[in-house]
C-alpha angles and dihedrals in degrees: 000000000000112000123220129225124260120243094256091057093054120132117219140278103038139178116226132212112186115200142164092226128245085111122202139168092290090059090046089056089056090050091048091051090049090051089054087059102039140015089224116064123179119198116189126200113198124143100214112213092196093072096052114088090182121060091203091055089051091050092049095049106121119252118198107160098166094047090046089057093050096046093045092049092045092052093051108266114156095192129033107192123193106183121194120238091254091055092057097036107024097161137006109336118248104205123210120219125232090204125212094335089057089068096051132084103341089018093060091060098032106041112201093006096120092045087058093046094051092044094055095040090052091051091046090051091049091054103037097036095201126186090215133025122195122210129174122243092227088085090049098163090049091050089051093052095044089051088054092047094047092049090055103036107019109030089158091068121080113214109217118198119213126197123255115267113220136199118243090268091054097255110144110249114251136162085235095061091083088071094060119101119233090260091045093052090052091049091049090066088078089077097063090037094060091042090056092048093048091049090061095057120097098205129061094229092053092046092050091050091054090047091052090060087082086086090065088078105088095204092056119087110197126225097172142332113189142146113234137189105249093213096055105014088230122129107287121254133191087270093057110111096188115046129177131180116224124195133183135170148121136279121173089353089300118123114225129188132184140160140187137193112252124236089231088061088080097062138034110250 
C-alpha cells in the first residue's frame, strides 16, 4: 500500500480538499480536480461539531477511515490529514459569523450551521495554508459563504468550485445517502427530476412551478424549493442573469440538498 506524506512534509504550493470523511466518488472528483491544479493535494478529515445543531445527527454521521484512505490515495491525494479537535480548536473558540445570509434557506433550518462551517474552514486554511481550495457546488450556499470569507480573510487562496457528482439515477452524491432505505433512495430521485424539469423552462414562474412538484412525492418533506440569483443569493428576478434552483428536505429522517443552474440563467428574460 502506497503511503502518503504527513502535513509537515508538504511541498508548496498545495491544493486543499476539506472533508468530514465518509468519502465517495463526489469527494474523489474534488481530489482529482485539485491534482489537476497542483502536484501536492491535502485532504483533511475532520467531523466538525460546530456545524451540527443536532447531537444525534453528529453521532450518526458515517465514519469510514480505512475506505477514506484508499479513496483519497486512489484519487491522487498526497496528504490525508486527520487533525484532532485540540489541533483545530486549541483554546477558546473564536466563532466567525455567516451574517444575514447564514440565517436564510439552509440557515433557517440549521441555525448556526454556517457559523460553524466558516469557523472550521478558516482554521483549516490557517493551518494548511493552501494556494487553492476545492469545494463542491452541491453545498451551494456554503460555497457562496466560503467565497465571501476567503475574499475577506484569505485573499491569497483561490476557491475553486467543482460540479456536483450524481449517482446513475440523478441523486446528488452525499455521505448521508447511505442512511436512506431502498424506498427512500428511490423517492429521493424526485429532487433531481424536478431540478432538470425546472432547468428547461424559460420563465421564472414556469421554472418555480416545476420545482414545486417535488412536494408530489409523499415521502419527501420540503424545507425549501426556490430559485436564487447566483450573484447575490437573493430570490431571482427577471433581471437575474445567473439563476439557480435550490432544494432541501427530508426523506427517512435524512436531510437532502441539491441545486442546479437554470437554463434561463444564460439569457436575460
